[in-house]
C-alpha positions as CSV (number, residue, x, y, z in Angstrom):
1,M,68.3,76.7,108.4
2,H,70.1,73.7,109.7
3,K,71.2,74.7,113.5
4,K,74.7,73.4,114.8
5,T,74.6,70.7,117.9
6,V,76.8,72.4,120.4
7,D,77.4,70.5,124.0
8,T,76.3,73.9,126.1
9,L,74.4,77.3,125.4
10,V,74.2,80.1,127.7
11,V,71.8,82.7,126.9
12,N,70.3,85.8,127.9
13,G,73.4,87.4,129.7
14,D,74.9,90.6,129.9
15,I,78.0,90.0,128.5
16,F,81.1,91.8,128.5
17,T,83.8,89.8,126.1
18,G,86.8,91.2,127.2
19,D,87.4,91.4,123.3
20,R,88.4,95.6,122.9
21,D,87.0,95.2,119.0
22,Q,83.5,94.2,120.2
23,P,83.7,94.1,123.9
24,H,80.0,93.7,124.4
25,Y,76.2,91.8,124.0
26,R,73.1,92.8,125.8
27,P,71.0,90.2,125.1
28,G,74.0,88.2,124.4
29,A,74.7,84.2,124.4
30,I,77.2,81.6,123.8
31,A,77.8,78.5,121.7
32,I,80.4,75.8,123.6
33,K,81.7,72.8,121.8
34,D,84.4,70.8,123.1
35,S,85.3,73.0,125.7
36,V,86.0,75.6,122.7
37,I,83.5,78.6,122.0
38,V,82.0,78.3,118.2
39,G,79.9,81.4,118.5
40,V,79.5,84.4,120.8
41,G,77.2,87.2,119.8
42,P,73.6,88.9,119.7
43,E,71.5,85.8,121.2
44,S,69.2,86.0,118.2
45,E,72.0,85.2,116.0
46,I,73.4,82.9,118.3
47,L,70.4,80.9,118.8
48,S,69.2,80.5,115.1
49,S,72.4,79.1,114.4
50,Y,73.1,76.6,116.9
51,E,71.1,74.0,119.6
52,S,71.8,72.5,122.8
53,T,70.3,70.0,125.5
54,Q,72.1,72.0,127.6
55,K,71.0,75.5,127.7
56,I,72.0,77.9,131.0
57,D,69.5,80.9,131.1
58,A,72.1,83.8,133.0
59,R,68.7,85.2,133.5
60,G,70.1,88.8,132.3
61,A,73.2,88.5,134.6
62,L,76.4,89.8,133.9
63,V,78.8,86.8,131.7
64,H,82.2,87.4,131.1
65,P,85.9,85.5,130.8
66,G,86.6,83.8,133.8
67,L,89.5,86.6,135.7
68,I,93.3,85.6,135.6
69,E,95.7,86.2,138.7
70,T,99.3,86.4,137.8
71,H,100.6,86.7,140.8
72,L,99.5,84.5,143.9
73,H,101.5,82.4,146.5
74,M,98.6,79.8,146.9
75,T,99.4,78.0,150.2
76,A,98.9,81.5,151.8
77,M,95.2,81.5,151.1
78,A,95.0,79.0,154.0
79,Y,96.9,80.8,156.7
80,H,94.2,83.1,157.9
81,G,93.7,82.3,161.0
82,A,97.3,81.2,162.4
83,P,98.7,82.6,164.9
84,F,101.7,83.7,163.6
85,S,102.9,87.1,161.9
86,P,103.2,87.5,158.1
87,Q,106.4,88.9,159.1
88,S,108.7,88.0,162.2
89,T,107.0,86.8,165.4
90,A,110.1,87.0,167.5
91,A,108.3,84.7,170.6
92,T,108.0,81.7,167.9
93,K,110.7,82.5,165.6
94,V,107.5,81.5,163.5
95,N,106.5,83.8,160.0
96,Y,105.1,83.5,157.0
97,S,108.7,81.5,155.0
98,T,108.2,78.9,158.1
99,L,104.6,77.8,157.4
100,K,105.6,77.9,153.2
101,S,108.6,75.2,154.0
102,A,106.7,73.1,156.9
103,T,104.2,72.0,153.8
104,N,103.3,68.4,153.0
105,P,101.6,67.0,150.2
106,T,98.5,66.2,152.4
107,I,98.9,69.8,153.7
108,T,99.4,71.2,149.9
109,A,96.3,69.8,148.8
110,A,94.6,71.0,151.5
111,Y,95.3,74.5,150.9
112,T,95.4,74.6,147.4
113,S,91.8,73.4,146.9
114,A,90.4,75.8,149.1
115,A,91.9,78.6,147.5
116,A,90.4,77.0,144.3
117,C,87.2,77.7,145.9
118,S,87.8,81.0,147.2
119,M,88.9,82.0,143.5
120,L,86.2,80.6,141.8
121,Q,83.6,82.3,144.0
122,R,85.5,85.7,142.7
123,G,85.5,85.1,139.2
124,F,89.0,83.6,138.8
125,T,89.7,80.5,136.6
126,L,93.5,81.0,136.4
127,F,95.7,81.3,139.2
128,F,99.5,82.0,138.9
129,E,101.6,80.4,141.7
130,A,104.3,82.5,142.1
131,G,107.0,80.0,142.7
132,T,106.5,78.6,146.2
133,V,104.6,75.6,146.4
134,F,106.8,72.6,147.5
135,E,104.3,70.0,146.7
136,T,104.2,70.3,142.9
137,D,102.1,67.2,142.1
138,A,100.3,67.6,144.5
139,F,99.6,71.0,143.9
140,A,98.7,70.1,140.4
141,E,96.2,67.0,141.4
142,S,93.9,69.4,143.4
143,M,93.7,71.9,140.9
144,T,92.3,69.2,138.4
145,K,90.4,67.6,140.6
146,C,89.0,71.2,141.6
147,G,88.7,71.6,137.6
148,V,90.5,75.1,138.1
149,R,93.5,76.1,135.7
150,A,96.9,76.7,137.6
151,M,100.3,77.4,136.4
152,V,103.4,75.9,138.4
153,S,107.5,76.5,138.5
154,A,110.2,75.2,140.3
155,P,109.6,76.4,144.7
156,F,112.0,79.1,145.6
157,A,114.4,78.9,142.0
158,W,117.5,80.6,143.7
159,D,121.7,79.5,143.2
160,D,122.6,83.0,145.5
161,L,121.1,83.7,148.5
162,S,124.3,86.0,149.8
163,T,121.5,89.5,149.0
164,Y,118.8,88.3,150.6
165,E,119.5,86.7,153.7
166,E,121.7,90.1,154.5
167,L,118.6,92.1,153.5
168,W,115.6,90.0,155.1
169,P,117.3,87.5,157.2
170,H,113.7,86.9,159.5
171,M,112.6,85.4,155.9
172,M,115.0,82.9,155.3
173,P,114.5,80.3,158.4
174,D,116.9,77.0,158.0
175,G,113.9,75.4,157.1
176,L,113.4,77.0,153.6
177,K,117.2,76.5,152.8
178,K,117.2,72.8,153.4
179,R,114.1,72.1,151.8
180,A,115.5,74.5,148.8
181,P,119.1,75.1,148.2
182,A,120.9,76.9,146.2
183,V,122.0,74.9,143.5
184,A,121.2,75.5,140.3
185,R,120.6,71.8,139.3
186,R,117.9,71.5,141.3
187,V,116.2,74.2,139.9
188,I,116.6,73.4,136.2
189,D,115.9,69.5,136.9
190,Q,112.3,71.1,138.4
191,W,111.8,73.3,135.8
192,K,111.8,70.7,133.0
193,H,109.5,68.7,135.3
194,E,107.0,71.5,135.4
195,I,107.0,72.2,131.6
196,A,106.9,68.7,130.8
197,R,102.8,69.4,132.1
198,N,102.3,71.3,129.1
199,K,103.2,68.8,126.5
200,D,99.5,67.8,127.3
201,E,97.5,70.8,125.4
202,N,93.9,70.1,127.0
203,S,96.0,70.1,130.8
204,L,94.4,72.7,133.1
205,V,97.9,73.0,134.9
206,R,100.5,74.0,132.8
207,G,104.5,74.9,133.8
208,Y,106.8,77.3,133.4
209,V,110.4,79.0,133.8
210,G,110.0,81.3,137.0
211,L,113.3,82.4,138.8
212,Y,112.4,83.9,142.5
213,G,114.1,87.1,141.8
214,E,115.4,89.8,143.8
215,A,119.3,89.1,143.8
216,T,119.1,85.3,144.3
217,A,120.6,84.3,140.7
218,T,123.2,84.2,139.0
219,D,123.9,85.8,135.6
220,E,124.3,82.0,135.0
221,L,121.4,80.5,136.0
222,T,119.2,83.5,134.5
223,R,120.9,82.9,131.5
224,E,119.4,79.3,131.7
225,A,116.2,80.3,132.3
226,V,115.9,82.7,129.8
227,K,117.2,79.7,127.1
228,L,114.8,76.9,128.1
229,A,111.8,79.5,128.4
230,A,112.5,80.0,124.7
231,E,112.9,76.3,123.6
232,S,110.3,75.0,125.8
233,K,107.5,78.1,124.3
234,A,106.8,78.7,128.1
235,I,106.9,82.2,129.3
236,F,110.2,83.5,132.0
237,W,109.0,84.4,135.0
238,Q,110.3,86.2,138.3
239,H,110.2,88.9,140.7
240,Q,111.9,92.1,140.0
241,S,112.6,95.6,141.8
242,F,110.4,94.9,145.0
243,N,111.5,98.0,146.9
244,A,113.7,100.3,147.0
245,E,116.1,98.1,149.3
246,F,116.7,95.7,146.9
247,D,117.2,98.1,144.1
248,V,120.3,99.4,146.4
249,E,121.8,96.4,146.9
250,E,121.1,95.3,143.1
251,K,122.8,98.3,142.3
252,K,125.6,97.7,144.0
253,K,125.8,93.8,142.9
254,W,125.6,94.5,139.2
255,G,126.0,97.7,138.6
256,D,123.6,98.4,137.3
257,T,119.6,98.0,137.8
258,G,117.7,95.2,137.6
259,A,116.0,96.2,134.3
260,V,118.8,97.2,132.6
261,R,120.1,93.7,134.2
262,M,117.2,91.6,133.0
263,D,117.9,93.1,128.9
264,R,121.6,92.7,129.1
265,L,121.2,88.7,130.1
266,G,118.7,88.6,126.9
267,A,116.0,88.5,129.2
268,L,113.6,91.7,128.8
269,N,111.1,90.6,126.0
270,P,107.7,89.6,125.2
271,N,107.7,86.1,126.6
272,T,109.3,87.3,130.1
273,T,106.9,88.8,132.9
274,L,108.3,90.8,135.7
275,A,106.4,90.7,138.8
276,H,106.4,94.0,141.4
277,M,108.5,96.3,139.5
278,N,107.9,98.6,141.8
279,V,111.2,100.8,141.7
280,L,111.9,102.0,137.9
281,Y,114.0,104.8,136.5
282,E,114.1,106.5,133.5
283,K,116.6,104.6,131.6
284,D,114.1,101.4,132.6
285,I,110.5,102.6,131.1
286,E,112.7,103.7,127.8
287,L,113.8,99.9,128.1
288,I,110.3,98.3,129.0
289,L,108.3,100.7,126.1
290,L,111.3,99.1,123.6
291,K,111.2,95.3,124.6
292,R,108.0,95.0,125.8
293,P,107.9,92.6,128.5
294,G,104.6,92.0,130.1
295,L,104.6,93.6,134.0
296,S,102.1,91.8,136.7
297,W,101.7,94.7,139.0
298,C,100.7,94.4,143.2
299,P,99.4,97.6,144.2
300,N,98.4,96.5,147.5
301,N,102.0,95.6,148.0
302,A,103.2,99.1,145.9
303,L,101.1,100.8,148.9
304,G,102.1,98.7,151.8
305,Y,105.5,99.0,151.6
306,R,104.9,102.9,150.9
307,I,106.1,103.5,146.9
308,T,105.8,107.1,147.2
309,P,107.7,110.1,145.7
310,P,110.5,110.2,143.9
311,N,109.9,106.3,143.6
312,K,106.9,107.0,141.0
313,C,104.6,104.1,139.9
314,W,105.2,103.6,136.3
315,F,102.8,101.4,135.6
316,P,99.2,103.4,134.3
317,Y,101.9,105.1,131.8
318,L,103.6,102.2,131.0
319,Y,99.4,100.5,130.3
320,K,98.6,103.7,128.5
321,N,101.8,103.4,126.1
322,G,100.8,99.7,125.2
323,V,102.8,97.6,128.0
324,S,100.8,94.7,128.6
325,V,100.2,94.8,132.7
326,S,98.8,92.2,134.4
327,L,97.0,92.0,138.2
328,G,98.4,89.6,141.5
329,V,97.5,90.0,144.8
330,D,101.1,88.3,146.0
331,T,99.7,86.8,149.2
332,T,96.6,87.2,150.8
333,V,97.9,86.9,154.1
334,I,97.2,90.6,154.3
335,H,95.3,90.9,151.4
336,P,92.0,89.7,149.9
337,I,91.5,88.6,146.7
338,G,89.7,90.8,144.4
339,I,91.1,94.4,145.9
340,A,94.0,94.5,142.8
341,G,91.2,96.2,140.8
342,L,90.3,98.8,143.4
343,L,93.7,99.7,145.0
344,S,95.0,99.7,141.4
345,L,92.2,103.1,140.7
346,Y,93.6,104.5,143.8
347,L,97.3,104.8,143.3
348,S,97.0,105.7,139.6
349,A,94.9,108.3,140.4
350,S,96.9,109.1,143.9
351,F,100.1,109.8,140.8
352,G,98.4,111.5,138.5
353,E,97.8,108.9,136.2
354,R,94.3,107.3,136.7
355,L,93.3,104.0,135.1
356,N,90.0,104.1,132.9
357,D,86.9,102.4,135.4
358,A,87.4,99.4,132.8
359,D,91.4,98.8,132.7
360,P,91.5,96.7,135.7
361,F,88.7,94.1,133.9
362,Y,91.3,94.1,131.1
363,M,94.2,93.8,133.2
364,Q,92.6,90.9,134.8
365,T,91.3,89.4,131.2
366,I,93.0,89.1,127.9
367,D,96.2,91.2,129.5
368,A,96.9,88.8,131.9
369,A,96.2,85.8,129.6
370,N,99.3,87.4,127.4
371,N,101.3,87.9,131.1
372,V,101.3,84.5,131.5
373,G,101.8,82.8,127.9
374,L,97.9,82.1,127.2
375,G,96.8,85.1,124.9
376,D,95.4,82.6,122.6
377,R,93.9,80.7,124.2
378,L,92.2,82.2,126.8
379,G,91.3,85.6,128.2
380,S,88.3,86.5,126.2
381,L,84.9,85.2,125.2
382,T,85.8,85.0,121.5
383,V,85.6,81.5,119.2
384,G,88.2,79.3,119.3
385,K,89.0,80.0,122.3
386,R,88.7,78.2,125.5
387,A,85.1,78.4,127.4
388,D,86.1,79.6,130.6
389,V,83.0,81.4,131.5
390,V,82.0,83.7,134.4
391,I,78.0,84.2,135.2
392,R,76.9,86.4,138.3
393,E,74.6,86.4,139.9
394,A,71.1,87.8,138.5
395,R,69.4,91.0,140.0
396,D,72.6,92.0,141.5
397,I,71.8,96.1,142.7
398,T,75.3,96.3,141.9
399,H,74.8,95.3,138.7
400,L,71.6,97.3,137.9
401,S,72.8,100.3,139.6
402,W,75.5,101.1,137.4
403,R,74.7,103.7,134.3
404,D,77.8,103.5,131.9
405,D,79.5,100.2,130.8
406,T,82.8,101.1,132.4
407,G,81.4,100.9,135.9
408,I,80.2,97.3,135.4
409,L,83.8,96.0,134.5
410,L,85.0,97.9,137.1
411,S,82.2,95.9,139.5
412,L,83.5,92.8,137.6
413,S,87.1,93.4,138.3
414,S,86.9,94.1,141.6
415,S,84.7,91.3,142.8
416,M,81.3,93.2,143.9
417,I,79.0,91.1,142.3
418,P,78.8,87.3,144.1
419,V,79.4,84.5,141.3
420,D,76.5,81.5,140.3
421,T,77.6,79.8,137.8
422,V,81.6,79.1,136.2
423,I,82.4,77.1,133.0
424,I,86.0,76.0,132.5
425,D,87.3,74.6,129.6
426,G,83.5,73.7,128.7
427,R,82.5,72.4,132.1
428,I,80.0,73.8,134.7
429,V,83.0,73.6,138.3
430,M,80.4,75.9,140.5
431,E,76.7,76.4,140.3
432,K,74.9,78.1,142.8
433,G,78.2,79.7,144.3
434,R,78.8,75.8,145.0
435,L,81.9,73.7,143.4
436,T,80.3,70.8,141.4
437,T,83.8,68.7,140.9
438,M,84.0,68.3,145.1
439,D,82.9,68.3,148.1
440,Q,83.0,71.9,149.2
441,D,82.1,72.0,152.5
442,A,84.9,68.7,153.3
443,I,87.5,71.2,151.2
444,L,87.2,73.9,153.6
445,A,87.1,71.8,156.7
446,E,90.2,70.2,155.9
447,A,91.9,72.8,155.1
448,V,91.3,74.3,158.2
449,R,92.1,71.5,160.5
450,Q,95.7,71.4,158.2
451,R,96.1,74.5,159.2
452,D,95.9,74.0,162.7
453,L,97.8,71.0,162.7
454,L,100.9,72.8,161.7
455,A,100.4,75.7,163.5
456,A,100.3,73.5,166.8
457,S,103.4,71.4,165.3
458,L,105.6,74.5,164.9
459,S,104.2,76.6,168.0
460,T,105.9,73.1,170.2
């Protein structure tokens, strides 16, 4: 039998595909050609059909699709160690928002490159930047150099700050308002700049139409966002229903809950993903089940802000009833990458709707891909999809100790097993836990240097 020649073969893997219909091959193999998966299945079948000069022996290690982080403020990855509180620091008047608004292209490139390295080491291959990077071109360039996927939108997309300034004045420093004025024209022009990236089908960095949310956008700007997202075939995204404070103010402002308002404005549909959604009511649940928007759940923030009864955690119920739920960490100033999977189980159990151990894995693969509008090309190791593949370290004790597949999937979604190799778009970008595309030590050193320079400048 004539064998087809491919660019790369991954062999001898304990492969979890992310495809619920065909979840597992042991031993399994993957054939990759021109950045696309052309074969996946039992190793004997793949090796009888394909050959390649580049063969990666997984040595029995776990192999899975790249994890997708659906809510991350990426510049926050480099703020660890900065002498400021994430909230308010009375002595210096400097906080997280001050840091976000004090960046420049050099700082952004340094921070986001370091963030990409850290995320790859935990098995994440796509990062959804949640609308707070000012220098989006520097961000896109650094992600492309690292060989990492990312999504980006207009920074601080808003046109009405009255509610936010009333509730969280400490998070609205003058520098932020100056760099991101509440002007609709600024926001719309920036959206168009970002979604223009999508014209290149092979671009690692793609744009989306995002609003900052939490009562900071008028009806007019929200309708414009929904319209542009539909016309450009990009997703619409925003923060929504973060906590009880915002919920009360939104009801005062618009006469109903955030979900009801989103529906009234035509924004509650499968092309929309809403982040947080911590405070929901029965009528919101009915609408979500009917209209099927995607939801990006940040369980660490829900716990941090004490979302407890009567504010029920609805995500497990919605997920079990077919709503696409993905996971995000939001900001790593407080919470480490890789914690969302475990916390989703703990939080769901506390409300009597415990998720299956495997659910967080799917929430960070195929469900996450759907929620960022890329379910047709990412999220599973399936023929025809882009080759984003993660190979964990072989012979890891966590892998060897699990007796069932659901436990293994939990370990993958919670970053319990170190990463050895990462392939993105068919290209090896990490090998033996280190970047192959750039000097990893130099990246981390520059991020620390820029952090310290920024901290010093803001302290004077």
